[in-house]
Steps between C-alpha positions, in 0.01 A plus 500: 500500500382143442206261540462290801288199586486211750326231687452455874324205665407558862530128585876431513443147394384615148806546281515749207573343156768676315347458156181681618707797625696505169166496302389812691833668456515442125163658448650842597825485312423830338526678830859396533682362213853553632504238791289271701536348844322246729500418869330184592480330850251243604162694499615834376628612167591841366587588144586816303560632134762783504525809288854614609512869599672553833816300586468312176798246599408403856128589542391144445163381665374321704723675754575410853655649810831376640346209686285412217191488718324799336440469118339757274376542139421862419367707208566868501751782589573638839632856437622576856684170527843667520396710805335193652810290440728757694256476802479123494886451471531737800268254690730213407341359185753374242431529126624258229357687197420858386138405440186666652362156544748428777396819681146357539633185660708680759208744556280188566762359741494826684128606493300193401175568329547881551798500253264630240455830677857583442496438119475775250429366162290248304495140602322170532697238701472165676725403793530149629603510870637151575541578871130582558380267213299792361455673160463874485376677177489885456400747236606868465277781627347619162486157324759563240620140508229220481469179711231244466431183703285195526419336841284186562572446868815295459680625192603852435616595148616847400622685185579833351239405234198294515623276216771365734245362737293354225811306381492300817344149433126482599440873515244574230425834342147540612290807459403687824140562412449725799738746337283557200304795619811698611683410178216624273479820699873577551701259296699406813437377857588742780551245784700190554289289262616429139311372188615152601324286756728447798779738398527824694745779507680634800389864533745797500638602838431153639703194629395142518649253765447131479659268766492130462165354607326832506278728295644808326503830692463805297582834642503865360827681585426822302197719427515843338408783734295759313487759777596831335728752667319695774768781499460737208760474254526700174484306178865582433601287802332184350655575165843524639469198733347296219771582252773398752335180586426415139861565409622272777253229393612518137880503600446179711308330222794553268691237706609239249806286387337464148376741223207707611245720303162683538163429360400846344146551375533880471259556790594701808587197722744296292648826369570616856669163578708524186609851559591426860689198389693704247585765755611263764710265278656801312532303185261377221230259598302265272134555463223289342172592364206319325223626262256384240480538130192719564682824561207663692538227774876535527704690741810436321555865391489618865745227604744608233469865618598391847773279381653788294463734804691262732727373225422137553579216274141432391339189346131447403281226363162533314229235571280392225134388533607157371765467767265622769243235444744213418671562829197487728503121576872501586469817715202373690694183565795703634263715727312183614182684513303712235660829400331775672626777254593502134819684610645176636567397139689829422703453827614152400621621169690795642650266758605268217666788333683600805628155563718538185698758672458489874385281794348743731257783431339779704146575449246772597229296669359635836491867454140524394371297806710675755473865366140501356603494138184341352219730393262280695619642825419855417180393332389315802567786737299733270223240440474437879448874576229537228338175602442624854338819369295309240358247754428771759299697242337225292239246613625136462203421260614772268857387518395143398283638225795708346738206542265265309445767235874525433551119494225455255528811278630470138820676574837438321725256671749793560239725671350223708844392627571860609155531691545154654810634674309776676291533812188494276538122445724408796369495870733631751337275772610193296890522496521175286320691217617851563864410479572138406238457233565849383876451434586131523211271425459345150184311614353637813320255733162608372608452137638149588143385595407517124841366373552185714309177489314431817746231603796729448330794668423281815885414526649833382573659844494865597635731231588784763596323819883529443505858386248610770713340762785717400275799485353433848854474643585842370516813715532877463350739238330375192827534270713295749229239533493473132879466477525248777230279342661497167851440643351190680305363187558655162877550538567155616368371172694761313819386662426138422475600129819693520679207656357214278534677165862615570603167630340327200783670309759423781523863598496641857264796549558747779254763615659784702169694545407210742786517729305465824661797677402715205141364493476558872598871441240537219219378727565808723457740222178714535245455218509864394871473422452188270186602294429819325171520303481165308874421489718336761851423583603863545755406763695294237454749230644782689781268643630420147444823320870566473556153354257490205340707228183675627298341219588159636435592870159655439371318203168307531531143625455229236541192708689248274227517239401198288311516163250235647193704413628581166577138415139402621361736228648269235452128417672395826166541677356220278786280584456532878125458465538175332747375754278591790191348343675173403324189657829447693469835668125502556511139636695620803167600644611836629337747278164527312551474134252766428649742752844460350350555144325822621834638625630479148185618336482811721867575448481454122206735485691751700206519753734396781876499546580136591874496434606433859227219538614333162858505634404335824301224338768435241779458756298277717437264197866501395598435855274195523638362181873583566524435864217295642476277203870492441539629143787716603735242649861610539630307196255698294568843624616622163227316320158580654232239395239777506522855368239762429500513124581831354341591167 
């Protein structure tokens, strides 16, 4: 695990300056405090920061082949590198290290750009091929490891984090105004664009090739096939196969030459990973949990129950309201873009706790998006069935009348929110509203018309184009289309959060549920085997029944809860309102002051629940101050110039 960055000028006469590369590499020192390395030659430069995990003594990067005409910098873990090594050595390749990095180099020599198709793991790497005078960048199939780049037609800059690119002289942190609509709706961007003008991300399952004097050529090498099994298999078949594949994935993810542990929330996913890790290793493992002082929002008791059951060496940390708000500027700086979810903060604090004991952790991300674990999947299936009947039996004029009546009625915020999730308010003919506004959007496109100033609205872009592109590519029945769309949008952002928050604490996070062979198997499971009633993940539940207490396996999903709404019921709401209505905030010209004030007025009166909207606005403002305006420069990481005052 490490952080990588680099510079490539497609004109060979332009030479890279070493100090510029070193400035980029220093900006991501948290990703690899153990070692660093640089390759610099004329118009190309590669750099890395290393967190030593595999082949600690000789796995230094950048690394080259025997002839030193193929060089690589790489971030990730290749779990099948031992098998690949045996095959490559049989073909005549000679190794000088035990590292998985060298396996990628020899694979590239053997297969060129198609080397990625042989890899099983998480990775983002860049190869310089001196023979062909070309750069090759690649990212793993699911997007577990990030890779960003900047290209102006002659200079190509890349990095594991956006901040590395922004450290290059002359690259300004400029807001991508065309991203505003999608950010306000989702909190993240689903396509290659970022919140920064000119900086893009290489999408999961893609490679980018850039020869001297040419334009980048981006190709997709992997796409999830959601065609379910045509042959009838009993549910027991999928349970048995899934358990075997999951156990293989966890076993491979335990590969490490340094201490390793598990993030344990007490939910089904992390508990299953921890239990399997304990079974496979045969000795005590270390587990780490985070909670809040507000006991009703904490899952610590469940994590303790699992830890006692598997007899792990358990550690936990409690996060206070003061720590939560004080850390926001620093964590937004680490994530480069506004935080999508409050749970990012908790993730950082549990990663920091883990770093006191281990270097590598296994986590439970990915099960919900591959096995239909979120309630929204079952709800959408039910909502869709009722919507078809409702539209068939009810005239359009009456449907519009009822919808307006619900929207304008003096209902409580709680009841209104429940009704807004149903077919009575959502139109099945408008998928943007029926699914994305229903479960993702803070501010829908319609609501943004009243929120944004005319100038901001004109430049804000399309709120739904990225998510709808993923949806329109999906195939199969409704459930598998939902899963495919979320894997290609929502999950990518979730994994970015997992990477950035763990690496902010210099911890490598691994996600065995997203082993691509396991994911490809889950895509074949029929819908009726995954969902029963309003609950999902029955394949996983039955697959790990022998490992965990029944009250853990079948308890209601909490989803990493945060006391955000509880905090907004106190004086914190006034502090945030003052921040967002300061002249400095209003003068950005993005939001109408009266519209922002109305959000707080309605929330305070309990007429509407605007907690998600307030979170979205707060994060954007802190991002502007911390990142765009430079208040959170690296030297000040521990001393943010701006915090949200806690009273």
